[in-house]
C-alpha positions in Angstrom: 57.4 60.0 -16.9 56.9 56.9 -14.9 53.7 55.5 -13.6 53.3 53.5 -10.4 51.1 50.3 -10.2 50.3 48.0 -7.3 52.4 44.8 -7.3 50.5 41.6 -8.3 50.7 38.4 -6.3 53.0 35.8 -8.0 50.4 33.1 -7.2 47.7 35.0 -9.0 49.9 35.5 -12.1 50.8 31.8 -12.2 47.2 30.7 -12.0 46.2 33.1 -14.8 49.0 31.9 -17.0 48.0 28.2 -16.5 44.4 28.9 -17.4 45.3 30.7 -20.6 47.7 27.9 -21.6 45.0 25.2 -21.1 42.4 27.2 -23.1 44.9 27.8 -25.9 45.7 24.1 -26.2 42.0 23.2 -26.3 41.3 25.6 -29.1 44.3 24.5 -31.2 43.3 20.8 -30.8 39.7 21.4 -32.0 39.0 21.1 -35.8 38.1 24.3 -37.5 34.4 25.1 -37.4 33.6 22.3 -35.0 31.4 23.3 -32.0 32.1 22.2 -28.5 30.3 19.0 -27.7 26.9 19.4 -26.0 26.6 18.0 -22.5 25.4 14.4 -22.4 21.8 13.8 -21.6 20.1 10.7 -20.4 18.4 8.7 -23.2 14.6 9.0 -23.2 12.7 6.1 -21.6 10.8 3.8 -23.8 7.1 3.4 -23.4 7.5 -0.2 -22.1 10.0 0.9 -19.4 7.8 3.7 -18.1 4.7 1.6 -18.0 6.1 -1.1 -15.7 6.6 0.1 -12.1 9.6 -1.1 -10.2 9.0 -4.0 -7.8 9.6 -1.8 -4.8 6.7 0.4 -5.8 4.1 -2.4 -5.3 2.7 -2.7 -1.8 0.7 -5.2 0.0 -2.9 -4.0 0.8 -2.2 -4.4 4.4 0.8 -2.1 4.3 3.7 -4.7 4.3 6.2 -4.2 1.4 6.2 -6.8 -1.3 9.4 -8.7 -1.7 11.8 -7.1 -4.1 12.7 -10.5 -5.6 13.5 -10.1 -9.3 11.2 -13.0 -10.2 8.1 -12.0 -12.1 4.9 -12.6 -10.1 2.0 -14.5 -11.6 -0.8 -12.6 -13.4 -3.3 -13.7 -10.8 -1.4 -12.1 -7.9 -0.3 -8.9 -9.8 -2.6 -5.9 -9.2 -4.0 -4.4 -12.5 -3.1 -0.9 -11.3 -0.6 0.5 -9.0 -2.0 0.4 -5.5 -2.4 3.6 -3.6 0.1 4.2 -0.8 -1.2 3.2 2.7 -1.5 6.0 5.2 0.8 6.1 8.2 -0.3 4.7 11.6 -2.4 7.2 13.4 -3.8 9.0 10.3 -7.3 8.6 11.6 -10.6 8.5 9.6 -8.9 10.6 6.9 -6.7 7.6 5.9 -9.4 5.0 5.8 -10.3 5.7 2.1 -6.7 5.0 1.0 -6.8 1.7 2.8 -10.0 0.7 1.1 -8.7 1.7 -2.3 -5.5 -0.3 -1.7 -7.5 -3.4 -0.8 -9.7 -3.1 -3.9 -6.7 -2.5 -6.2 -4.8 -5.5 -4.8 -7.7 -7.9 -5.0 -10.2 -7.1 -7.8 -13.8 -8.1 -7.1 -14.7 -11.7 -8.1 -18.1 -12.2 -6.4 -21.6 -11.2 -7.5 -22.6 -7.8 -6.0 -25.4 -9.3 -3.8 -23.0 -12.0 -2.4 -20.4 -9.4 -1.6 -22.9 -7.2 0.2 -24.1 -10.1 2.3 -20.6 -11.2 3.2 -19.5 -7.7 4.1 -22.5 -7.2 6.4 -21.9 -10.5 8.2 -18.1 -10.0 8.4 -18.4 -6.5 9.9 -21.0 -7.7 12.4 -18.9 -10.6 13.4 -15.8 -8.5 13.9 -17.6 -6.0 16.0 -19.2 -8.7 18.1 -15.8 -10.4 18.6 -13.9 -7.3 19.5 -16.5 -5.3 21.5 -19.1 -7.9 22.6 -21.9 -6.0 20.8 -24.3 -8.3 19.0 -22.9 -11.7 20.1 -26.3 -13.1 20.8 -27.0 -13.0 17.0 -24.2 -15.5 16.5 -24.8 -18.4 18.9 -22.6 -20.8 16.9 -19.7 -18.3 17.0 -20.2 -17.1 20.6 -21.8 -19.9 22.5 -21.3 -18.1 25.9 -22.6 -14.7 24.9 -25.1 -14.8 27.8 -22.2 -14.7 30.3 -20.9 -11.4 31.6 -17.5 -11.0 29.9 -15.6 -7.8 29.6 -15.0 -6.9 25.9 -11.4 -6.9 24.7 -11.9 -3.5 23.0 -13.8 -0.4 23.8 -16.9 0.1 21.7 -16.4 3.9 21.5 -12.9 3.5 20.1 -13.6 0.7 17.7 -13.6 1.5 13.9 -13.6 -0.7 10.8 -11.2 1.1 8.4 -11.8 -1.0 5.3 -13.3 -4.3 4.2 -13.6 -6.5 1.1 -15.1 -9.9 0.4 -13.5 -12.2 -2.1 -13.6 -15.9 -3.2 -11.5 -18.2 -1.1 -10.0 -20.7 -3.6 -13.4 -22.0 -4.8 -16.8 -20.6 -5.9 -18.5 -22.0 -2.7 -16.0 -20.4 -0.3 -15.3 -16.8 0.6 -13.3 -14.7 3.0 -14.0 -11.2 4.4 -10.8 -9.3 4.9 -11.1 -6.4 7.3 -8.7 -3.7 8.5 -9.7 -2.0 11.8 -8.7 0.1 14.7 -9.4 -0.2 18.4 -8.4 0.5 22.0 -7.7 -2.5 24.1 -8.3 -3.0 27.9 -4.9 -1.5 28.7 -5.7 1.7 26.9 -3.5 1.2 23.9 -5.0 2.3 20.6 -3.8 0.6 17.5 -5.0 0.9 13.9 -4.3 -1.2 10.8 -5.3 -4.4 12.6 -6.2 -7.3 10.3 -8.9 -9.9 10.7 -10.2 -12.6 8.3 -13.6 -14.3 8.5 -14.3 -17.3 6.3 -17.6 -18.4 4.9 -19.0 -21.2 2.8 -22.1 -21.1 0.6 -24.9 -23.3 1.9 -28.4 -24.1 0.6 -31.4 -24.4 2.8 -34.2 -27.0 2.4 -36.2 -24.4 0.6 -33.5 -23.9 -1.9 -32.3 -20.5 -0.6 -28.6 -20.0 -0.8 -26.7 -18.2 2.0 -23.2 -17.7 3.4 -22.4 -19.5 6.6 -19.5 -18.6 8.9 -16.8 -21.2 9.2 -14.6 -21.6 12.4 -11.0 -20.7 12.3 -8.7 -23.7 11.6 
């Protein structure tokens, strides 16, 4: 009695034969009892390699990427911790804390707490007066024409200081207040992550009281 079967494709038979032949050669070439090699895995990182972030991971407190030059930066300019990532433009008040943390991580505090508070108060007030015109009369040396009617460059309602730090400026008797702020100009354009620096020197009055005095831009 004959049985009928469906014809097989010659191409399928040829492929099956080739696969079987390759498998047989591989088994014959392997020593008896030896297991197939395990897939290669990446070697574990050492502690020193994982602790040092890549140069591209460090960021400038103001948002500009640090150069990816392979040269090692000096210890004075290297942040002690990895700085938080800056928020994107237009993040709003929610992103201000990240900017503040980034500044503090990039430039560790180097002034007495009382001096830092005094400088921050003065720096914030000067920036607000300069940008919006509010409070210029308190700084006659900085704004000698504050009594004249001058339209402010930025709207008071849309002005906001996003972050600020006060640090030494190359000597114990000099300091700089570094501020990051947002504002809407006269043309109606709102921009955040603006940067302003105000410089101060430490002076002593006739009574012996020390204070910080604003220095004009050079």
